[in-house]
C-alpha positions in Angstrom: 84.8 99.2 44.4 87.6 101.0 46.2 90.6 102.1 44.1 94.1 102.8 45.4 93.6 106.5 44.4 90.5 106.7 46.6 92.0 104.9 49.6 95.1 107.1 50.2 96.9 106.0 53.2 94.9 102.8 53.5 96.3 101.5 50.1 99.8 102.4 51.3 99.4 100.4 54.3 98.0 97.4 52.5 100.5 97.7 49.7 103.2 97.4 52.3 101.9 94.0 53.4 104.5 92.2 51.2 107.3 94.0 53.0 105.7 93.2 56.4 105.2 89.6 55.6 108.8 89.0 55.3 109.9 90.9 58.4 107.3 90.0 61.1 106.6 86.6 62.7 102.9 87.7 63.1 102.5 87.5 59.4 104.5 84.3 58.9 101.3 82.3 57.9 100.1 84.9 55.5 100.4 83.7 52.0 97.6 85.3 50.2 94.6 87.6 50.7 92.5 84.9 52.2 95.2 84.1 54.9 95.6 87.8 55.6 91.9 88.1 56.0 91.8 85.2 58.5 94.7 86.7 60.5 93.1 90.2 60.7 89.7 88.9 61.7 91.3 86.6 64.3 92.9 89.7 65.8 89.7 91.6 65.5 87.8 88.9 67.3 90.2 89.0 70.1 89.8 92.9 70.4 86.0 92.4 70.4 86.2 89.8 73.1 88.6 91.9 75.3 86.3 94.9 75.0 83.2 92.7 75.9 85.0 91.3 79.0 85.8 94.7 80.4 83.7 95.4 83.4 83.3 99.3 83.7 83.0 100.6 87.2 82.5 104.3 86.5 80.5 106.3 84.1 83.6 107.3 82.3 84.6 103.7 81.8 81.2 102.9 80.6 81.5 105.7 78.0 85.0 104.4 77.1 83.6 100.9 76.6 80.8 102.3 74.3 83.3 104.2 72.3 85.6 101.2 71.8 82.5 99.0 70.8 81.7 101.7 68.2 85.3 101.4 66.9 85.4 97.7 66.5 82.6 97.9 63.7 84.7 100.6 61.8 87.8 98.4 62.2 85.9 95.5 60.6 84.9 97.6 57.8 88.5 98.8 57.3 89.7 95.3 57.3 87.1 94.2 54.7 88.2 97.2 52.4 91.8 96.4 52.9 91.2 92.8 51.9 89.3 93.9 48.9 92.2 96.1 47.8 94.7 93.4 48.5 92.8 90.8 46.5 92.7 93.1 43.5 96.4 93.7 43.8 97.1 90.0 44.2 94.9 89.1 41.2 96.8 91.7 39.1 100.2 90.2 40.1 99.2 86.6 39.9 96.9 86.5 36.8 98.5 85.1 33.7 99.4 87.7 31.1 96.9 88.1 28.3 
């Protein structure tokens, strides 16, 4: 399991989601970790689609496309980890006191 201490800047980014939600229309429908996950994976799917539609015409563009394809898997992993952290944070805030 990832902890905030081990995630450094990633946790800082995810921890700021509450601030972003109130300020950005893009996050208007985000109410919990599940809706955040859905939004981020929707954006990710669009990125994957755009990369797939690109038709390289030079060797350099082929290399660029391959590099971008390698990044989308890493982005997916970052999203999953961020949602894991946000879910733990959400549970800590919204769990009844014991």
